[in-house]
C-alpha positions, 0 to 999 in steps of 0.5 A, spaced: 871 103 243 866 102 247 869 102 253 875 104 255 879 100 262 884 103 265 891 100 266 890 102 274 882 099 273 884 093 269 890 090 274 886 091 279 880 087 276 884 081 274 886 081 281 878 080 282 878 075 277 878 079 270 871 080 270 866 087 271 859 088 269 857 095 266 850 096 267 845 101 268 842 102 276 836 105 278 836 111 282 829 114 285 829 121 287 826 123 294 820 127 291 819 122 285 822 121 278 829 117 277 834 116 273 838 111 270 846 111 272 851 107 269 855 102 274 861 097 274 860 091 279 867 086 279 863 079 277 860 077 271 853 079 269 847 074 273 843 073 265 850 074 260 846 074 254 844 081 255 850 085 254 855 085 249 861 081 251 868 084 249 875 082 251 880 088 253 886 087 254 886 080 258 880 083 262 872 081 260 867 087 260 860 084 260 856 092 257 850 094 257 848 094 249 845 101 251 852 104 253 856 101 247 857 108 245 856 112 249 865 114 251 865 111 257 871 110 261 871 105 267 877 106 273 877 104 280 879 110 286 881 107 293 886 107 297 890 101 301 888 095 297 881 098 299 878 100 291 872 101 287 869 101 280 866 107 277 864 109 270 865 115 267 862 119 261 855 116 263 850 122 263 844 120 268 838 118 263 830 118 265 828 111 268 823 108 265 819 105 271 
C-alpha cells in the first residue's frame, strides 16, 4: 500500500473535508544545504494532476508519486480538538534545489 491512514487521522480528516495532500517540502539548513521531508496537509493540491489520487476508506489522498512505495503512515496528534497531521516512515532526502 502506498500509505496507511490511521483510524484517528481518518476521522479527523473526514471532519476537515475528507481530503489530504502528502508531498515533499524543502527545508533549508542554517549553513547551507537542505532536505525534502514528507508533509501532509488537509486540503487538495493546487495542481492535482501532479499527484497520484487514492481513495482510502472514504478519505481522498493526493500523494506525490515519488512517495508511493515508501511504506508511509499518516496520523494525527494533538488534544482538545486541536490536531495536526504528520507522516511517518519517510526519510528526509537531499533537496534538489
